ROTI-458815 format. One record per residue (C-alpha): y, x, z; residue number from 1. Coordinates in nm, 4 decimals, padded with zeros to 6 digits. Layout:
# residues N
Y=Y	X=X	Z=Z	pos=NUM;
...
# end
This chain:
# residues 432
Y=01.6322	X=04.2068	Z=27.0508	pos=1;
Y=02.0233	X=04.1920	Z=26.9562	pos=2;
Y=02.3281	X=04.0625	Z=27.1520	pos=3;
Y=02.4688	X=03.7471	Z=27.1668	pos=4;
Y=02.8492	X=03.6142	Z=27.2066	pos=5;
Y=02.8928	X=03.2349	Z=27.2277	pos=6;
Y=03.2065	X=03.1747	Z=27.1830	pos=7;
Y=03.3168	X=02.8210	Z=27.2072	pos=8;
Y=03.7194	X=02.7595	Z=27.1232	pos=9;
Y=03.8182	X=02.4401	Z=27.3681	pos=10;
Y=03.9089	X=02.1866	Z=27.1406	pos=11;
Y=03.9835	X=02.3413	Z=26.8377	pos=12;
Y=03.8527	X=02.1407	Z=26.6113	pos=13;
Y=04.0690	X=01.8030	Z=26.4678	pos=14;
Y=04.1060	X=01.5767	Z=26.2839	pos=15;
Y=04.3348	X=01.5715	Z=25.9296	pos=16;
Y=04.7324	X=01.5051	Z=26.0834	pos=17;
Y=04.9646	X=01.3820	Z=25.8736	pos=18;
Y=05.2582	X=01.5829	Z=25.9807	pos=19;
Y=05.0564	X=01.9260	Z=25.7770	pos=20;
Y=04.9796	X=01.7181	Z=25.4585	pos=21;
Y=04.6518	X=01.5773	Z=25.6342	pos=22;
Y=04.5115	X=01.9268	Z=25.6953	pos=23;
Y=04.3663	X=02.0001	Z=26.0168	pos=24;
Y=04.4713	X=02.2729	Z=26.2205	pos=25;
Y=04.1586	X=02.4945	Z=26.1113	pos=26;
Y=04.2355	X=02.4176	Z=25.7736	pos=27;
Y=04.6229	X=02.5356	Z=25.7702	pos=28;
Y=04.5660	X=02.8509	Z=25.9842	pos=29;
Y=04.5415	X=03.2181	Z=25.8957	pos=30;
Y=04.1950	X=03.3230	Z=26.0285	pos=31;
Y=04.0700	X=03.6203	Z=25.8600	pos=32;
Y=03.8978	X=03.7240	Z=26.1056	pos=33;
Y=03.6982	X=03.3951	Z=26.1730	pos=34;
Y=03.6779	X=03.3194	Z=25.8147	pos=35;
Y=03.4908	X=03.6719	Z=25.7626	pos=36;
Y=03.2229	X=03.5652	Z=26.0226	pos=37;
Y=03.1828	X=03.2107	Z=25.8470	pos=38;
Y=03.1839	X=03.3738	Z=25.4423	pos=39;
Y=02.9320	X=03.6191	Z=25.5861	pos=40;
Y=02.7010	X=03.3583	Z=25.8211	pos=41;
Y=02.5591	X=03.0610	Z=25.8529	pos=42;
Y=02.7235	X=02.7292	Z=25.8502	pos=43;
Y=02.7008	X=02.3742	Z=26.0118	pos=44;
Y=02.8568	X=02.1445	Z=26.2040	pos=45;
Y=02.7539	X=01.9988	Z=26.5673	pos=46;
Y=02.7263	X=01.6550	Z=26.6998	pos=47;
Y=02.8055	X=01.7442	Z=27.0580	pos=48;
Y=02.7283	X=01.4075	Z=27.2063	pos=49;
Y=02.7143	X=01.0246	Z=27.0301	pos=50;
Y=03.0185	X=00.9798	Z=27.2232	pos=51;
Y=03.3373	X=01.1364	Z=27.2411	pos=52;
Y=03.2975	X=01.3801	Z=27.5059	pos=53;
Y=03.4776	X=01.5460	Z=27.8176	pos=54;
Y=03.4524	X=01.9309	Z=27.8380	pos=55;
Y=03.1722	X=01.9241	Z=28.1138	pos=56;
Y=02.9396	X=01.6647	Z=27.9108	pos=57;
Y=02.9984	X=01.9461	Z=27.5815	pos=58;
Y=02.9314	X=02.2899	Z=27.7488	pos=59;
Y=02.6271	X=02.1266	Z=27.9095	pos=60;
Y=02.4989	X=01.9707	Z=27.5832	pos=61;
Y=02.5944	X=02.3131	Z=27.3935	pos=62;
Y=02.4130	X=02.5262	Z=27.6629	pos=63;
Y=02.0644	X=02.3247	Z=27.5792	pos=64;
Y=02.0660	X=02.0284	Z=27.8694	pos=65;
Y=02.0371	X=01.7156	Z=27.7941	pos=66;
Y=02.3318	X=01.5479	Z=27.9348	pos=67;
Y=02.1782	X=01.1739	Z=27.9521	pos=68;
Y=01.9201	X=01.3406	Z=28.1980	pos=69;
Y=02.1162	X=01.5445	Z=28.3956	pos=70;
Y=02.4645	X=01.4716	Z=28.4524	pos=71;
Y=02.6152	X=01.3753	Z=28.7695	pos=72;
Y=02.9826	X=01.3844	Z=28.7438	pos=73;
Y=03.2698	X=01.5903	Z=28.7258	pos=74;
Y=03.3922	X=01.6246	Z=29.0455	pos=75;
Y=03.1085	X=01.8333	Z=29.2120	pos=76;
Y=03.1310	X=02.0665	Z=28.8842	pos=77;
Y=03.5285	X=02.1127	Z=28.9890	pos=78;
Y=03.4822	X=02.1763	Z=29.3166	pos=79;
Y=03.2515	X=02.4423	Z=29.2835	pos=80;
Y=03.4143	X=02.6206	Z=29.0044	pos=81;
Y=03.7455	X=02.5437	Z=29.2396	pos=82;
Y=03.5715	X=02.6873	Z=29.5057	pos=83;
Y=03.5984	X=02.3805	Z=29.7433	pos=84;
Y=03.2893	X=02.4131	Z=29.9562	pos=85;
Y=03.0403	X=02.0833	Z=29.8555	pos=86;
Y=02.6497	X=01.9784	Z=29.9003	pos=87;
Y=02.4730	X=01.6755	Z=29.8193	pos=88;
Y=02.6252	X=01.3546	Z=29.9169	pos=89;
Y=02.9472	X=01.5042	Z=29.9964	pos=90;
Y=03.1972	X=01.2844	Z=29.7446	pos=91;
Y=03.3815	X=01.5243	Z=29.4763	pos=92;
Y=03.6969	X=01.4411	Z=29.2670	pos=93;
Y=03.8738	X=01.6420	Z=28.9834	pos=94;
Y=04.2745	X=01.5601	Z=29.1062	pos=95;
Y=04.5865	X=01.5770	Z=28.8534	pos=96;
Y=04.9123	X=01.6812	Z=29.0101	pos=97;
Y=05.1193	X=01.3647	Z=28.8649	pos=98;
Y=05.4675	X=01.2309	Z=28.8659	pos=99;
Y=05.5446	X=00.8556	Z=28.9191	pos=100;
Y=05.8229	X=00.6265	Z=28.9870	pos=101;
Y=05.7460	X=00.3060	Z=29.1850	pos=102;
Y=05.4164	X=00.2267	Z=29.0300	pos=103;
Y=05.5314	X=00.4090	Z=28.6857	pos=104;
Y=05.3254	X=00.7109	Z=28.5734	pos=105;
Y=05.6111	X=00.9280	Z=28.4409	pos=106;
Y=05.4079	X=01.2601	Z=28.3607	pos=107;
Y=05.0087	X=01.3150	Z=28.4118	pos=108;
Y=05.0637	X=01.6500	Z=28.4160	pos=109;
Y=05.3759	X=01.6504	Z=28.6637	pos=110;
Y=05.5682	X=01.8433	Z=28.4053	pos=111;
Y=05.3329	X=02.1783	Z=28.3396	pos=112;
Y=05.3895	X=02.2285	Z=28.7553	pos=113;
Y=05.2640	X=02.6505	Z=28.7906	pos=114;
Y=04.9765	X=02.7033	Z=29.0156	pos=115;
Y=05.2298	X=02.8498	Z=29.2633	pos=116;
Y=05.3653	X=02.5559	Z=29.3301	pos=117;
Y=05.0556	X=02.3915	Z=29.3115	pos=118;
Y=04.9394	X=02.5792	Z=29.5772	pos=119;
Y=05.2093	X=02.5337	Z=29.8387	pos=120;
Y=05.1812	X=02.1774	Z=29.7826	pos=121;
Y=04.7994	X=02.2054	Z=29.8452	pos=122;
Y=04.9021	X=02.3735	Z=30.1776	pos=123;
Y=05.1263	X=02.0736	Z=30.3142	pos=124;
Y=04.8820	X=01.8114	Z=30.1787	pos=125;
Y=04.5949	X=01.9578	Z=30.3980	pos=126;
Y=04.8210	X=02.0419	Z=30.7218	pos=127;
Y=04.9251	X=01.7149	Z=30.7601	pos=128;
Y=04.6447	X=01.4365	Z=30.5678	pos=129;
Y=04.4372	X=01.3168	Z=30.7675	pos=130;
Y=04.1642	X=01.0609	Z=30.6487	pos=131;
Y=03.9982	X=00.7381	Z=30.8788	pos=132;
Y=03.6009	X=00.8027	Z=30.9582	pos=133;
Y=03.5667	X=01.1249	Z=30.7134	pos=134;
Y=03.7033	X=01.5069	Z=30.6508	pos=135;
Y=03.8272	X=01.6690	Z=30.3080	pos=136;
Y=03.9545	X=01.9741	Z=30.1806	pos=137;
Y=04.1988	X=01.9222	Z=29.9251	pos=138;
Y=04.2551	X=02.2545	Z=29.6425	pos=139;
Y=04.5126	X=02.3417	Z=29.3631	pos=140;
Y=04.3192	X=02.4927	Z=29.1107	pos=141;
Y=04.5023	X=02.5763	Z=28.8311	pos=142;
Y=04.8757	X=02.4313	Z=28.6766	pos=143;
Y=04.8439	X=02.0810	Z=28.7475	pos=144;
Y=04.4933	X=02.0613	Z=28.8071	pos=145;
Y=04.2612	X=02.0450	Z=29.1590	pos=146;
Y=03.9705	X=01.9013	Z=29.3539	pos=147;
Y=03.9236	X=01.7132	Z=29.6741	pos=148;
Y=03.6183	X=01.7163	Z=29.8341	pos=149;
Y=03.5242	X=01.4333	Z=30.0755	pos=150;
Y=03.2703	X=01.4403	Z=30.3997	pos=151;
Y=03.1652	X=01.1651	Z=30.6349	pos=152;
Y=02.8741	X=01.0862	Z=30.8364	pos=153;
Y=02.8492	X=00.7379	Z=30.6389	pos=154;
Y=02.6758	X=00.7511	Z=30.3249	pos=155;
Y=02.9652	X=00.7913	Z=30.0275	pos=156;
Y=02.9131	X=00.6550	Z=29.7055	pos=157;
Y=03.0037	X=00.7678	Z=29.3671	pos=158;
Y=03.0519	X=00.4342	Z=29.1946	pos=159;
Y=03.4251	X=00.3834	Z=29.2688	pos=160;
Y=03.6885	X=00.4283	Z=28.9691	pos=161;
Y=03.9295	X=00.6209	Z=28.8477	pos=162;
Y=04.3024	X=00.6407	Z=28.9459	pos=163;
Y=04.3894	X=00.8708	Z=28.6558	pos=164;
Y=04.4644	X=00.6325	Z=28.3747	pos=165;
Y=04.3968	X=00.7564	Z=28.0940	pos=166;
Y=04.0277	X=00.8116	Z=28.1862	pos=167;
Y=03.7313	X=00.5055	Z=28.2196	pos=168;
Y=03.4810	X=00.5925	Z=28.3652	pos=169;
Y=03.1770	X=00.4200	Z=28.2578	pos=170;
Y=02.8206	X=00.4245	Z=28.4116	pos=171;
Y=02.5334	X=00.4337	Z=28.1638	pos=172;
Y=02.1580	X=00.2928	Z=28.3089	pos=173;
Y=01.9169	X=00.5153	Z=28.1277	pos=174;
Y=01.5848	X=00.4499	Z=28.3210	pos=175;
Y=01.4635	X=00.1568	Z=28.5379	pos=176;
Y=01.1668	X=00.1751	Z=28.7951	pos=177;
Y=01.0086	X=-00.1105	Z=28.9405	pos=178;
Y=01.0933	X=-00.1071	Z=29.2445	pos=179;
Y=01.4176	X=-00.2344	Z=29.0814	pos=180;
Y=01.6708	X=00.0896	Z=29.1123	pos=181;
Y=01.8762	X=00.2016	Z=28.8194	pos=182;
Y=01.9194	X=00.5541	Z=28.7349	pos=183;
Y=02.2846	X=00.6054	Z=28.5991	pos=184;
Y=02.5043	X=00.8493	Z=28.4712	pos=185;
Y=02.8659	X=00.8376	Z=28.5000	pos=186;
Y=03.0738	X=00.9563	Z=28.1695	pos=187;
Y=03.4307	X=00.9375	Z=28.0692	pos=188;
Y=03.6218	X=00.7247	Z=27.8317	pos=189;
Y=03.9691	X=00.8742	Z=27.7011	pos=190;
Y=04.2017	X=00.5905	Z=27.6384	pos=191;
Y=04.3977	X=00.6281	Z=27.3008	pos=192;
Y=04.6883	X=00.3724	Z=27.4693	pos=193;
Y=04.6646	X=00.4030	Z=27.8292	pos=194;
Y=04.8784	X=00.1804	Z=28.0436	pos=195;
Y=05.0354	X=00.4327	Z=28.2731	pos=196;
Y=05.0203	X=00.2169	Z=28.5819	pos=197;
Y=04.9673	X=00.3318	Z=28.9598	pos=198;
Y=04.6385	X=00.1811	Z=28.9894	pos=199;
Y=04.4234	X=00.1670	Z=29.3347	pos=200;
Y=04.0615	X=00.3234	Z=29.3457	pos=201;
Y=03.8105	X=00.0439	Z=29.3482	pos=202;
Y=03.4510	X=-00.0163	Z=29.3958	pos=203;
Y=03.2328	X=-00.0262	Z=29.0555	pos=204;
Y=02.9226	X=-00.1716	Z=29.2588	pos=205;
Y=02.9050	X=-00.4024	Z=29.5435	pos=206;
Y=02.8019	X=-00.1565	Z=29.8315	pos=207;
Y=02.9440	X=-00.0903	Z=30.1479	pos=208;
Y=02.8860	X=00.2635	Z=30.0650	pos=209;
Y=03.1566	X=00.2364	Z=29.7410	pos=210;
Y=03.3863	X=00.0202	Z=29.9228	pos=211;
Y=03.4003	X=00.3144	Z=30.2305	pos=212;
Y=03.4391	X=00.5714	Z=29.8988	pos=213;
Y=03.7500	X=00.3922	Z=29.7637	pos=214;
Y=03.9361	X=00.3166	Z=30.0799	pos=215;
Y=03.9074	X=00.7297	Z=30.2061	pos=216;
Y=04.0320	X=00.7253	Z=29.8039	pos=217;
Y=04.3141	X=00.5302	Z=29.8526	pos=218;
Y=04.4239	X=00.6560	Z=30.1970	pos=219;
Y=04.4200	X=00.9945	Z=30.0536	pos=220;
Y=04.6365	X=00.9266	Z=29.7715	pos=221;
Y=04.9290	X=00.7597	Z=29.9942	pos=222;
Y=04.9125	X=01.0228	Z=30.2444	pos=223;
Y=04.9546	X=01.2869	Z=30.0629	pos=224;
Y=05.2514	X=01.0754	Z=29.8263	pos=225;
Y=05.4596	X=01.0372	Z=30.1138	pos=226;
Y=05.3688	X=01.4489	Z=30.1559	pos=227;
Y=05.4920	X=01.5283	Z=29.8151	pos=228;
Y=05.7708	X=01.2713	Z=29.7687	pos=229;
Y=05.9671	X=01.4749	Z=30.0970	pos=230;
Y=05.8450	X=01.8378	Z=30.0205	pos=231;
Y=06.0974	X=02.0761	Z=29.9791	pos=232;
Y=05.8959	X=02.2235	Z=29.5800	pos=233;
Y=05.9469	X=01.8450	Z=29.4540	pos=234;
Y=06.3137	X=01.8366	Z=29.5891	pos=235;
Y=06.3699	X=02.2106	Z=29.4455	pos=236;
Y=06.1565	X=02.0460	Z=29.0885	pos=237;
Y=06.4395	X=01.7378	Z=29.0799	pos=238;
Y=06.7382	X=01.9700	Z=29.1223	pos=239;
Y=06.6429	X=02.1567	Z=28.8132	pos=240;
Y=06.5740	X=01.8433	Z=28.6018	pos=241;
Y=06.1920	X=01.8808	Z=28.6128	pos=242;
Y=05.9394	X=01.5934	Z=28.6543	pos=243;
Y=05.8165	X=01.6185	Z=29.0705	pos=244;
Y=05.4603	X=01.6634	Z=29.1363	pos=245;
Y=05.4742	X=01.3491	Z=29.3959	pos=246;
Y=05.1268	X=01.1593	Z=29.3346	pos=247;
Y=04.7548	X=01.3078	Z=29.3010	pos=248;
Y=04.5580	X=01.1347	Z=29.0222	pos=249;
Y=04.1694	X=01.1317	Z=29.0830	pos=250;
Y=03.8905	X=01.0846	Z=28.8032	pos=251;
Y=03.5590	X=01.1335	Z=28.7520	pos=252;
Y=03.3703	X=01.1379	Z=29.1265	pos=253;
Y=03.0115	X=01.2864	Z=29.1984	pos=254;
Y=02.7996	X=01.2596	Z=29.5350	pos=255;
Y=02.5328	X=01.5536	Z=29.4089	pos=256;
Y=02.5167	X=01.8819	Z=29.1236	pos=257;
Y=02.3122	X=01.8633	Z=28.8014	pos=258;
Y=01.9457	X=01.9787	Z=28.8560	pos=259;
Y=01.9221	X=02.1977	Z=28.5675	pos=260;
Y=01.6954	X=02.4566	Z=28.5261	pos=261;
Y=01.8486	X=02.8734	Z=28.5841	pos=262;
Y=01.9974	X=02.9641	Z=28.2099	pos=263;
Y=01.8043	X=03.3076	Z=28.1879	pos=264;
Y=01.5183	X=03.1408	Z=28.3263	pos=265;
Y=01.5282	X=02.8552	Z=28.0291	pos=266;
Y=01.5930	X=03.1738	Z=27.7602	pos=267;
Y=01.4425	X=03.4928	Z=27.8945	pos=268;
Y=01.8067	X=03.6494	Z=27.8462	pos=269;
Y=01.9933	X=03.7708	Z=28.1322	pos=270;
Y=02.3253	X=03.5823	Z=28.0558	pos=271;
Y=02.7432	X=03.6067	Z=28.1915	pos=272;
Y=03.0204	X=03.3975	Z=28.1254	pos=273;
Y=03.3652	X=03.4727	Z=28.0304	pos=274;
Y=03.5630	X=03.1213	Z=28.1808	pos=275;
Y=03.9402	X=02.9684	Z=28.2754	pos=276;
Y=03.8987	X=02.6924	Z=28.4506	pos=277;
Y=03.7260	X=02.4947	Z=28.7287	pos=278;
Y=03.5213	X=02.2964	Z=28.5359	pos=279;
Y=03.3438	X=02.5694	Z=28.3523	pos=280;
Y=03.3229	X=02.7997	Z=28.6365	pos=281;
Y=03.0793	X=02.5605	Z=28.7653	pos=282;
Y=02.8629	X=02.5033	Z=28.4963	pos=283;
Y=02.8285	X=02.9268	Z=28.5102	pos=284;
Y=02.7503	X=02.8663	Z=28.8624	pos=285;
Y=02.5141	X=02.5505	Z=28.8355	pos=286;
Y=02.3237	X=02.7012	Z=28.5269	pos=287;
Y=02.3065	X=03.0734	Z=28.6853	pos=288;
Y=02.5339	X=03.2904	Z=28.4795	pos=289;
Y=02.6787	X=03.5835	Z=28.6257	pos=290;
Y=03.0685	X=03.5324	Z=28.6010	pos=291;
Y=03.2856	X=03.8166	Z=28.5020	pos=292;
Y=03.6352	X=03.7943	Z=28.6741	pos=293;
Y=03.9854	X=03.7795	Z=28.4624	pos=294;
Y=04.3183	X=03.7254	Z=28.5601	pos=295;
Y=04.4624	X=03.3374	Z=28.5257	pos=296;
Y=04.6153	X=03.3007	Z=28.2170	pos=297;
Y=04.9638	X=03.3327	Z=28.1172	pos=298;
Y=05.2010	X=03.2052	Z=27.8889	pos=299;
Y=05.1815	X=03.5236	Z=27.6527	pos=300;
Y=04.8105	X=03.3995	Z=27.5010	pos=301;
Y=04.8185	X=03.7543	Z=27.3281	pos=302;
Y=04.8182	X=03.9254	Z=27.6212	pos=303;
Y=04.5658	X=03.6845	Z=27.7515	pos=304;
Y=04.3210	X=03.6927	Z=27.4648	pos=305;
Y=04.3673	X=04.0940	Z=27.4610	pos=306;
Y=04.2718	X=04.1241	Z=27.7839	pos=307;
Y=03.9367	X=03.8873	Z=27.7692	pos=308;
Y=03.8543	X=04.1068	Z=27.4770	pos=309;
Y=03.8655	X=04.4167	Z=27.6209	pos=310;
Y=03.6594	X=04.2697	Z=27.9045	pos=311;
Y=03.4175	X=04.1373	Z=27.7360	pos=312;
Y=03.3858	X=04.5076	Z=27.5324	pos=313;
Y=03.3726	X=04.6698	Z=27.8914	pos=314;
Y=03.0437	X=04.4707	Z=27.9909	pos=315;
Y=02.8608	X=04.4244	Z=27.6517	pos=316;
Y=02.5740	X=04.6521	Z=27.7668	pos=317;
Y=02.5066	X=04.4701	Z=28.0698	pos=318;
Y=02.4176	X=04.1737	Z=27.9219	pos=319;
Y=02.2193	X=04.0016	Z=27.6367	pos=320;
Y=02.4144	X=03.6865	Z=27.6076	pos=321;
Y=02.7778	X=03.5851	Z=27.6960	pos=322;
Y=02.9197	X=03.2674	Z=27.7156	pos=323;
Y=03.2743	X=03.3071	Z=27.6471	pos=324;
Y=03.5257	X=02.9361	Z=27.6693	pos=325;
Y=03.8638	X=03.0225	Z=27.5042	pos=326;
Y=04.1577	X=02.8218	Z=27.5560	pos=327;
Y=04.4581	X=02.6925	Z=27.4310	pos=328;
Y=04.4239	X=02.4902	Z=27.1330	pos=329;
Y=04.3056	X=02.1613	Z=27.3488	pos=330;
Y=04.5890	X=02.1920	Z=27.5311	pos=331;
Y=04.8078	X=02.1618	Z=27.2133	pos=332;
Y=04.6151	X=01.8859	Z=27.0916	pos=333;
Y=04.6941	X=01.6750	Z=27.4069	pos=334;
Y=05.0356	X=01.7178	Z=27.3306	pos=335;
Y=04.9905	X=01.5948	Z=27.0061	pos=336;
Y=05.1705	X=01.9313	Z=26.8777	pos=337;
Y=04.9708	X=01.9983	Z=26.5226	pos=338;
Y=05.2210	X=02.3553	Z=26.4578	pos=339;
Y=05.1512	X=02.4661	Z=26.8523	pos=340;
Y=04.7694	X=02.4828	Z=26.8056	pos=341;
Y=04.7748	X=02.5824	Z=26.4670	pos=342;
Y=04.9582	X=02.9183	Z=26.6211	pos=343;
Y=04.7199	X=02.9081	Z=26.9570	pos=344;
Y=04.4104	X=02.9277	Z=26.6810	pos=345;
Y=04.5833	X=03.2100	Z=26.4926	pos=346;
Y=04.6336	X=03.3909	Z=26.8259	pos=347;
Y=04.3023	X=03.3758	Z=26.9143	pos=348;
Y=04.1526	X=03.4765	Z=26.5960	pos=349;
Y=04.4106	X=03.7782	Z=26.6014	pos=350;
Y=04.4184	X=03.9186	Z=26.9269	pos=351;
Y=04.0337	X=03.7957	Z=27.0370	pos=352;
Y=03.8383	X=03.8397	Z=26.7290	pos=353;
Y=03.9932	X=04.1142	Z=26.5061	pos=354;
Y=03.9517	X=04.4203	Z=26.8003	pos=355;
Y=03.6101	X=04.2313	Z=26.8893	pos=356;
Y=03.4909	X=04.2820	Z=26.5393	pos=357;
Y=03.6061	X=04.6338	Z=26.5374	pos=358;
Y=03.4796	X=04.7126	Z=26.7993	pos=359;
Y=03.0960	X=04.6287	Z=26.8460	pos=360;
Y=02.7868	X=04.6757	Z=26.6411	pos=361;
Y=02.7699	X=04.3893	Z=26.4154	pos=362;
Y=02.3831	X=04.5298	Z=26.3076	pos=363;
Y=02.2266	X=04.3831	Z=26.6628	pos=364;
Y=02.5128	X=04.1366	Z=26.7508	pos=365;
Y=02.4394	X=03.7298	Z=26.6675	pos=366;
Y=02.8184	X=03.5917	Z=26.6978	pos=367;
Y=02.8247	X=03.1830	Z=26.7280	pos=368;
Y=03.1441	X=03.0593	Z=26.6939	pos=369;
Y=03.1911	X=02.6503	Z=26.7661	pos=370;
Y=03.4021	X=02.3662	Z=26.9539	pos=371;
Y=03.3265	X=02.2068	Z=27.2748	pos=372;
Y=03.4849	X=01.8911	Z=27.1071	pos=373;
Y=03.7101	X=01.7674	Z=26.8625	pos=374;
Y=04.0568	X=01.7011	Z=26.9950	pos=375;
Y=04.2920	X=01.4890	Z=26.7438	pos=376;
Y=04.6212	X=01.5924	Z=26.7359	pos=377;
Y=04.7441	X=01.2750	Z=26.6150	pos=378;
Y=04.5931	X=01.0284	Z=26.9052	pos=379;
Y=04.6202	X=01.3311	Z=27.1705	pos=380;
Y=04.2585	X=01.2893	Z=27.3051	pos=381;
Y=03.8658	X=01.3897	Z=27.2560	pos=382;
Y=03.6881	X=01.2087	Z=26.9680	pos=383;
Y=03.3288	X=01.1907	Z=26.8807	pos=384;
Y=03.3810	X=01.3850	Z=26.5634	pos=385;
Y=03.1711	X=01.6597	Z=26.4757	pos=386;
Y=03.2782	X=01.9809	Z=26.5252	pos=387;
Y=03.2184	X=02.3327	Z=26.3045	pos=388;
Y=02.9788	X=02.5902	Z=26.4103	pos=389;
Y=02.9175	X=02.9550	Z=26.2261	pos=390;
Y=02.6411	X=03.1761	Z=26.3159	pos=391;
Y=02.6755	X=03.5547	Z=26.1858	pos=392;
Y=02.4479	X=03.8240	Z=26.1955	pos=393;
Y=02.3189	X=04.0694	Z=26.0075	pos=394;
Y=01.9773	X=04.0041	Z=25.8645	pos=395;
Y=02.1100	X=03.6199	Z=25.8249	pos=396;
Y=02.1404	X=03.5012	Z=25.4927	pos=397;
Y=02.5114	X=03.3840	Z=25.4445	pos=398;
Y=02.5854	X=03.0281	Z=25.2755	pos=399;
Y=02.8791	X=03.1537	Z=25.1360	pos=400;
Y=03.1723	X=02.9201	Z=25.3277	pos=401;
Y=03.4715	X=03.0732	Z=25.2480	pos=402;
Y=03.6442	X=02.9244	Z=25.5417	pos=403;
Y=03.6263	X=02.8212	Z=25.9338	pos=404;
Y=03.7035	X=02.4402	Z=25.8644	pos=405;
Y=03.5693	X=02.1315	Z=25.9521	pos=406;
Y=03.5279	X=02.0425	Z=25.5810	pos=407;
Y=03.3879	X=02.3199	Z=25.4877	pos=408;
Y=03.1358	X=02.4156	Z=25.7361	pos=409;
Y=02.9708	X=02.0559	Z=25.7409	pos=410;
Y=02.8589	X=02.1752	Z=25.3692	pos=411;
Y=02.6803	X=02.5029	Z=25.4813	pos=412;
Y=02.2900	X=02.5345	Z=25.5188	pos=413;
Y=02.2325	X=02.4351	Z=25.9145	pos=414;
Y=02.3726	X=02.0730	Z=25.7963	pos=415;
Y=02.4442	X=01.8464	Z=26.1050	pos=416;
Y=02.2876	X=01.9903	Z=26.4352	pos=417;
Y=02.2360	X=01.7738	Z=26.7890	pos=418;
Y=02.4242	X=01.9445	Z=27.0324	pos=419;
Y=02.1885	X=01.9945	Z=27.2869	pos=420;
Y=01.9410	X=02.1374	Z=26.9885	pos=421;
Y=02.1771	X=02.4328	Z=26.9355	pos=422;
Y=02.0557	X=02.6819	Z=27.1444	pos=423;
Y=01.7418	X=02.6860	Z=27.1028	pos=424;
Y=01.8220	X=02.7596	Z=26.7279	pos=425;
Y=01.9848	X=02.9977	Z=26.8471	pos=426;
Y=01.7842	X=03.1882	Z=27.1176	pos=427;
Y=01.4894	X=03.2492	Z=26.8437	pos=428;
Y=01.7553	X=03.4136	Z=26.6343	pos=429;
Y=01.8619	X=03.6806	Z=26.8526	pos=430;
Y=01.4780	X=03.7496	Z=26.9435	pos=431;
Y=01.3860	X=03.7616	Z=26.5939	pos=432;
# end
């Protein structure tokens, strides 16, 4: 049986951008190592989901799970991945530190606040904010990101709106029963032209539980804003000309973790993951992967990629399969910085893939390279466009696609693959 390296380049896929002559970042980037894999492998595109997926929805699909059957919201995954205790029945939400003036949201990521600064704000919030009829734990997880878990003796509901203005929460009804109950799944839609005004959290359904939950969320936001507005960290940021982190935006509530099969049992492989963000750590925990610890990301992408590939190589003999999630390109996409995205992809190619290919047994390894979603640098949001994929391995007849790009891979042997069907196909190749 061969080793499996399943590498996801976060938000690497793109739509043509007019600023680089209507090319995508992959088409503009110099990526000889990823191109080597494409040239000597099987290629195609993956329709990850029939909607523009968020990262957690996309990763679950790529790992072979049916999102429309198992998904329960991002909040719980962010919470457990961020180290916040959560049990079914609690209310968990993904949070952003943001900048607000009056009711106008000026920056949904607080101008790139550091994790160190955010941790000081976390301490103050947990110390000074209390809720009526409930307890909570708030944690700053990575940079501007955070997670909130609310606990109460009263029943809590996930059917509440986001206050983050760029994501709208929809509940899709998927099954009906004769007693009139409906099973729904919550999926976020990224808005292309959001109204950047401060919004109240409101119940999506007319129930006591939803009204109570929305009230608690609003109470937390209002009370934490008072703490944030007067905190020395924000006073210092204002003095330095930086946006203050003076409001918390929430989205993607959930009250239970997804019930999924353990990935080791599902595929008969022992899996480990290399991931940076809380949501991917949460998914790794839920599906039963071992999480290999890696240092937090820094401003030095070359160093970060080198550390990640060296850590992977040190652990290569201890597991059958590795899920590797590489950050970088997606952030530039959201900033609409196509040149930054191109450079990020080139850094991944040179400092992750080049040493990887030089130091592993290519005759005994299946390497899969793909993306979790397309993130348009022109629109600054995720889209539902298919993402490129290449599957490299000794014994697989190459289809001679010259470059790893959206357009080139689409003409490969694999054609278009549905996201949830991908992993079964890959595992069959591994076990050949």
